[in-house]
C-alpha positions as semicolon CSV with decimal commas, in nm:
position;residue;x (nm);y (nm);z (nm)
1;M;9,818;15,726;14,195
2;R;9,829;16,082;14,323
3;S;10,169;16,230;14,389
4;L;10,297;16,246;14,745
5;F;10,348;16,618;14,707
6;L;9,977;16,672;14,643
7;V;9,892;16,456;14,944
8;F;10,122;16,665;15,159
9;M;9,959;16,983;15,035
10;M;9,611;16,849;15,103
11;L;9,702;16,753;15,458
12;S;9,874;17,084;15,520
13;S;9,568;17,277;15,413
14;V;9,354;17,070;15,649
15;C;9,578;17,105;15,955
16;L;9,758;17,437;15,900
17;G;10,083;17,275;15,801
18;Q;10,183;17,086;16,113
19;N;9,972;16,794;16,231
20;N;9,999;16,568;15,932
21;I;9,867;16,218;15,879
22;P;9,992;16,065;15,551
23;E;9,751;15,928;15,298
24;Q;9,788;15,580;15,161
25;N;9,970;15,562;14,831
26;N;9,757;15,312;14,641
27;S;9,930;15,066;14,415
28;G;9,637;14,830;14,382
29;S;9,811;14,546;14,566
30;K;9,918;14,447;14,914
31;N;10,251;14,615;14,843
32;S;10,081;14,951;14,889
33;V;10,293;15,202;15,072
34;S;10,207;15,515;15,257
35;P;10,494;15,758;15,283
36;G;10,417;16,081;15,460
37;A;10,492;16,275;15,778
38;A;10,378;16,268;16,137
39;E;10,400;16,503;16,433
40;E;10,709;16,705;16,501
41;M;10,783;16,668;16,873
42;F;11,114;16,833;16,942
43;D;11,126;16,935;17,305
44;T;11,317;17,265;17,346
45;L;11,601;17,212;17,589
46;V;11,654;17,548;17,754
47;P;11,630;17,608;18,127
48;E;11,356;17,817;18,277
49;M;11,488;18,153;18,391
50;R;11,397;18,260;18,742
51;M;11,478;18,604;18,879
52;Q;11,603;18,458;19,205
53;E;11,852;18,235;19,023
54;V;11,971;18,519;18,806
55;Q;12,029;18,741;19,108
56;E;12,235;18,471;19,273
57;A;12,442;18,445;18,954
58;V;12,578;18,799;18,980
59;P;12,917;18,777;19,156
60;S;13,032;19,039;19,404
61;S;13,318;19,134;19,173
62;K;13,065;19,277;18,928
63;R;12,900;19,504;19,183
64;S;12,987;19,870;19,221
65;K;13,292;19,941;19,434
66;N;13,227;20,315;19,439
67;V;12,909;20,308;19,640
68;S;12,872;20,093;19,951
69;R;12,542;19,980;20,100
70;S;12,612;20,180;20,418
71;E;12,679;20,495;20,217
72;S;12,374;20,472;19,994
73;P;12,154;20,163;20,032
74;V;11,899;20,296;19,784
75;L;12,158;20,338;19,510
76;Q;12,314;20,001;19,592
77;D;11,979;19,823;19,574
78;K;11,904;19,995;19,245
79;F;12,241;19,891;19,102
80;E;12,199;19,529;19,204
81;S;11,848;19,527;19,063
82;N;11,967;19,671;18,732
83;S;12,251;19,416;18,716
84;A;12,011;19,129;18,774
85;I;11,776;19,265;18,508
86;S;12,064;19,289;18,260
87;V;12,171;18,931;18,325
88;N;11,811;18,814;18,303
89;S;11,765;19,000;17,976
90;A;12,074;18,840;17,819
91;A;11,969;18,496;17,941
92;Q;11,616;18,537;17,809
93;S;11,750;18,660;17,475
94;F;11,958;18,345;17,443
95;S;11,662;18,124;17,534
96;V;11,434;18,287;17,279
97;V;11,689;18,253;16,998
98;R;11,777;17,897;17,095
99;T;11,411;17,801;17,100
100;S;11,351;17,958;16,759
101;A;11,650;17,773;16,613
102;A;11,533;17,443;16,765
103;Q;11,187;17,482;16,611
104;N;11,319;17,525;16,258
105;R;11,144;17,265;16,042
106;I;11,413;17,237;15,774
107;Q;11,741;17,227;15,965
108;R;11,894;17,138;16,300
109;S;12,190;17,374;16,271
110;P;12,122;17,733;16,382
111;S;12,125;17,988;16,101
112;P;12,424;18,226;16,094
113;E;12,204;18,504;16,234
114;Y;12,072;18,286;16,518
115;Q;12,426;18,177;16,595
116;R;12,543;18,538;16,603
117;Q;12,267;18,632;16,844
118;M;12,341;18,338;17,073
119;D;12,711;18,421;17,077
120;Q;12,629;18,784;17,152
121;A;12,413;18,686;17,450
122;V;12,687;18,457;17,582
123;N;12,941;18,739;17,551
124;Q;12,712;18,967;17,749
125;L;12,675;18,705;18,022
126;E;13,051;18,661;18,033
127;Q;13,093;19,034;18,097
128;M;12,818;19,055;18,359
129;A;12,825;18,717;18,534
130;P;13,122;18,500;18,428
131;E;13,080;18,257;18,718
132;S;12,707;18,208;18,676
133;F;12,519;17,894;18,581
134;E;12,362;18,076;18,288
135;Y;12,695;18,178;18,138
136;H;12,845;17,830;18,155
137;F;12,534;17,643;18,045
138;F;12,460;17,873;17,752
139;S;12,828;17,874;17,649
140;Y;12,804;17,499;17,602
141;Q;12,467;17,513;17,427
142;A;12,590;17,780;17,186
143;G;12,858;17,534;17,074
144;N;12,593;17,301;16,926
145;Y;12,732;16,983;17,084
146;N;13,097;17,089;17,052
147;I;13,238;16,864;17,323
148;D;13,557;17,071;17,341
149;L;13,343;17,307;17,552
150;I;13,267;17,038;17,812
151;D;13,433;17,239;18,092
152;H;13,147;17,489;18,071
153;L;12,889;17,212;18,105
154;N;13,076;17,058;18,396
155;K;13,084;17,393;18,576
156;A;12,712;17,437;18,516
157;E;12,656;17,093;18,665
158;L;12,859;17,184;18,975
159;L;12,644;17,492;19,023
160;K;12,317;17,302;18,975
161;P;12,380;16,927;18,996
162;G;12,011;16,838;18,979
163;N;11,923;17,056;18,680
164;S;11,748;16,841;18,419
165;D;11,860;17,060;18,128
166;V;12,219;16,992;18,225
167;Q;12,143;16,621;18,256
168;I;12,003;16,617;17,904
169;Q;12,318;16,775;17,768
170;K;12,540;16,539;17,970
171;A;12,351;16,236;17,838
172;A;12,401;16,365;17,484
173;Y;12,770;16,438;17,553
174;H;12,839;16,082;17,669
175;F;12,640;15,940;17,377
176;I;12,857;16,142;17,138
177;Q;13,164;16,005;17,315
178;G;13,036;15,649;17,290
179;E;13,025;15,621;17,669
180;Q;12,699;15,434;17,695
181;L;12,700;15,350;18,066
182;K;12,764;15,714;18,156
183;A;12,489;15,823;17,918
184;L;12,253;15,573;18,082
185;N;12,333;15,718;18,423
186;Y;12,193;16,053;18,314
187;L;11,899;15,894;18,136
188;D;11,811;15,719;18,462
189;K;11,810;16,056;18,638
190;L;11,587;16,207;18,370
191;V;11,343;15,918;18,398
192;A;11,342;15,939;18,778
193;S;11,261;16,311;18,767
194;K;10,999;16,245;18,495
195;R;11,174;16,484;18,257
196;I;11,157;16,184;18,027
197;G;10,796;16,082;18,076
198;Q;10,633;15,742;18,048
199;D;10,467;15,839;17,718
200;V;10,810;15,901;17,564
201;L;10,945;15,573;17,705
202;D;10,649;15,370;17,577
203;Y;10,677;15,529;17,235
204;G;11,055;15,490;17,227
205;K;11,030;15,116;17,277
206;D;10,788;15,069;16,988
207;L;11,004;15,301;16,777
208;L;11,302;15,076;16,841
209;L;11,097;14,763;16,773
210;S;10,990;14,912;16,437
211;T;11,351;14,939;16,317
212;A;11,479;14,693;16,059
213;E;11,678;14,396;16,192
214;N;12,047;14,492;16,225
215;G;11,943;14,828;16,083
216;V;11,991;15,194;16,164
217;L;11,732;15,416;16,332
218;I;11,772;15,785;16,243
219;T;11,611;16,012;16,502
220;H;11,524;16,380;16,491
221;G;11,529;16,527;16,842
222;M;11,589;16,434;17,203
223;D;11,257;16,262;17,276
224;D;11,277;15,997;17,008
225;T;11,654;15,958;17,058
226;F;11,644;15,917;17,435
227;G;11,322;15,717;17,437
228;A;11,477;15,453;17,211
229;L;11,822;15,465;17,370
230;Y;11,687;15,415;17,720
231;H;11,529;15,080;17,635
232;Q;11,835;14,970;17,440
233;L;12,087;15,063;17,711
234;K;11,873;14,984;18,015
235;N;11,676;14,681;17,905
236;G;11,873;14,538;17,613
237;V;11,590;14,593;17,366
238;R;11,703;14,556;17,004
239;N;12,076;14,573;17,066
240;D;12,119;14,475;16,702
241;A;11,996;14,820;16,592
242;T;12,203;15,139;16,582
243;V;12,050;15,470;16,692
244;L;12,180;15,774;16,504
245;S;12,070;16,127;16,595
246;L;12,049;16,386;16,319
247;D;12,049;16,656;16,587
248;L;12,381;16,536;16,729
249;M;12,535;16,536;16,382
250;Q;12,595;16,904;16,446
251;S;12,892;16,781;16,650
252;D;13,218;16,740;16,459
253;Q;13,322;16,474;16,707
254;Y;13,002;16,277;16,655
255;R;13,044;16,287;16,277
256;D;13,405;16,168;16,315
257;R;13,285;15,868;16,516
258;L;13,032;15,784;16,246
259;K;13,303;15,799;15,980
260;N;13,519;15,565;16,185
261;K;13,227;15,320;16,198
262;G;13,202;15,313;15,819
263;Y;12,928;15,567;15,752
264;R;12,963;15,797;15,454
265;L;12,879;16,158;15,537
266;P;12,774;16,445;15,309
267;E;13,031;16,716;15,251
268;R;12,816;16,975;15,424
269;E;12,844;17,162;15,753
270;V;12,477;17,252;15,786
271;I;12,258;16,970;15,920
272;D;11,935;17,017;15,729
273;V;11,686;16,863;15,487
274;T;11,951;16,816;15,218
275;Y;12,194;16,662;15,466
276;L;11,946;16,390;15,566
277;S;11,859;16,311;15,205
278;L;12,227;16,281;15,107
279;F;12,308;16,077;15,417
280;C;12,038;15,826;15,327
281;Q;12,159;15,803;14,967
282;L;12,518;15,747;15,077
283;N;12,428;15,480;15,332
284;A;12,132;15,311;15,163
285;S;12,287;14,966;15,208
286;K;12,263;14,988;15,588
287;D;11,887;14,923;15,619
288;L;11,796;15,273;15,729
289;S;11,482;15,354;15,925
290;V;11,378;15,720;15,959
291;S;11,169;15,814;16,262
292;L;10,817;15,937;16,186
293;T;10,888;16,228;16,422
294;F;11,071;16,412;16,143
295;P;10,884;16,714;16,006
296;K;10,740;16,652;15,661
297;E;10,986;16,896;15,504
298;Y;11,264;16,640;15,552
299;L;11,070;16,367;15,378
300;V;10,922;16,519;15,063
301;T;11,247;16,513;14,866
302;M;11,295;16,137;14,919
303;S;10,933;16,031;14,943
304;E;10,957;15,770;14,666
305;K;11,202;15,571;14,880
306;L;11,013;15,586;15,209
307;F;10,779;15,309;15,324
308;V;10,582;15,335;15,647
309;T;10,683;15,046;15,869
310;G;10,552;15,070;16,222
311;L;10,673;15,401;16,365
312;V;10,944;15,453;16,104
313;F;10,991;15,504;15,735
314;L;11,202;15,226;15,590
315;Y;11,436;15,371;15,327
316;S;11,439;15,147;15,020
317;S;11,525;15,191;14,652
318;D;11,289;14,906;14,561
319;P;10,964;15,065;14,436
320;N;10,782;14,735;14,498
321;H;10,896;14,694;14,856
322;N;10,637;14,497;15,054
323;N;10,581;14,673;15,386
324;F;10,236;14,524;15,449
325;D;10,355;14,192;15,589
326;R;10,598;14,367;15,823
327;N;10,328;14,608;15,944
328;D;10,088;14,318;16,000
329;R;10,343;14,144;16,223
330;L;10,440;14,464;16,401
331;W;10,086;14,555;16,499
332;N;9,962;14,209;16,585
333;D;10,271;14,043;16,734
334;I;10,564;14,276;16,806
335;L;10,473;14,628;16,920
336;E;10,362;14,678;17,279
337;K;10,126;14,959;17,172
338;K;10,114;15,124;17,515
339;A;10,174;15,462;17,350
340;A;9,884;15,388;17,116
341;G;9,646;15,328;17,404
342;D;9,448;15,581;17,602
343;V;9,690;15,862;17,690
344;Y;9,626;16,176;17,891
345;T;9,913;16,415;17,820
346;D;9,957;16,646;17,524
347;K;10,281;16,479;17,427
348;G;10,126;16,135;17,458
349;R;9,840;16,237;17,229
350;Q;10,086;16,375;16,975
351;L;10,294;16,059;16,981
352;S;9,993;15,831;16,950
353;S;9,908;15,995;16,617
354;N;10,221;15,839;16,468
355;Y;10,057;15,495;16,481
356;L;9,794;15,613;16,231
357;P;9,996;15,580;15,907
358;M;10,062;15,212;15,975
359;L;9,701;15,151;16,072
360;L;9,566;15,329;15,765
361;L;9,783;15,109;15,544
362;L;9,661;14,794;15,721
363;S;9,298;14,903;15,690
364;E;9,333;14,960;15,318
365;V;9,501;14,629;15,246
366;Y;9,272;14,428;15,474
367;G;8,990;14,573;15,268
368;E;9,157;14,464;14,943
369;L;9,202;14,114;15,085
370;N;8,839;14,100;15,206
371;E;8,952;14,039;15,564
372;S;8,653;14,219;15,706
373;T;8,703;14,129;16,073
374;K;9,062;14,255;16,077
375;K;8,961;14,569;15,890
376;K;8,678;14,638;16,135
377;D;8,913;14,601;16,434
378;I;9,176;14,827;16,278
379;D;8,918;15,090;16,185
380;K;8,807;15,104;16,549
381;E;9,165;15,170;16,654
382;I;9,200;15,437;16,386
383;D;8,884;15,614;16,503
384;R;8,985;15,598;16,869
385;I;9,336;15,732;16,813
386;S;9,229;15,998;16,563
387;V;8,973;16,134;16,810
388;Q;9,229;16,122;17,091
389;C;9,485;16,324;16,895
390;N;9,227;16,557;16,737
391;K;9,274;16,430;16,382
392;Y;8,942;16,260;16,319
393;E;8,829;16,480;16,029
394;Q;9,173;16,469;15,871
395;V;9,180;16,089;15,884
396;R;8,822;16,065;15,761
397;Q;8,919;16,257;15,446
398;I;9,217;16,028;15,390
399;K;9,006;15,712;15,429
400;S;8,746;15,844;15,187
401;A;9,014;15,858;14,918
402;Y;9,053;15,478;14,904
């Protein structure tokens, strides 16, 4: 059996380190497992900056009182233009840093340098436009889900009540607070505006259905978190399961709620690869399922305990854990598979690739059991999905190894 690390390296060299389909980990029996990593799909949650909005954000108190428009309209126009440019520059600086921090593949918490830059941009906005949407919204975002800063988010919502970025943060806020009906209210708005698309909803339902009975689903970003939560809160799907967001664990208040519910938490402030590994070790008795949407960097260190089960990795200390029977039932009887069908958006194609690890495992074991019809049907699905998500050659190499 080749080591998982070597499989990861092989896949990374094929796909430039991001679009990874895990290889089967042969054990020579139907207990074969296939730990690995699938697409990272974190959707950066920063508002689009428009010059018109930024200009409206500059209050009259920040304009020059020494030169009136009637005295020198050219100078006044130039001053207002420069002020708007300064506010826009600070807002764009925050967005760039926030996006970079969000795309970090090894931690959810911003680095100290990223945090310093975000705080600096917020301070600049406070000096230039303290009543603006940008100042209040970015002040809350810079707190990394610190709900003590909720007044800033509420003020941003008053300024732009229909802003979907605000609605995302309000949904997360109420989820942290345990206010599920209020969180659902904002999720409904995000679905209605299509900020949460049908591809995410379809995938989220199958993600929830993949979770162990009475188990815990650990999610990575907002798409997998909200996609699963929406079906649970709106439609009562898998109310026995608990959805935990690693991203929201940046919040002290969220971590306190988890402690009160009996979870053991690592003695670390930074939410990163090590934090997830320790969290799983400390709570291994709770039937943990880790979303396949996690970047591979989170999974390598605990690969020997991860077993592909539908759209999750089941965390188990049993090296002989049988995940084949569960995958067989999931694919043939339980999952709706709408997100595995023909999809036409980039995000949908990315999400559909996460069905491949389960299907590759089924194909391998069907072959071992000489169930040729089932293997033929599964191989057709593998080919269709791998072409759809541009992973055909990658998957072909994996299949040739068994």
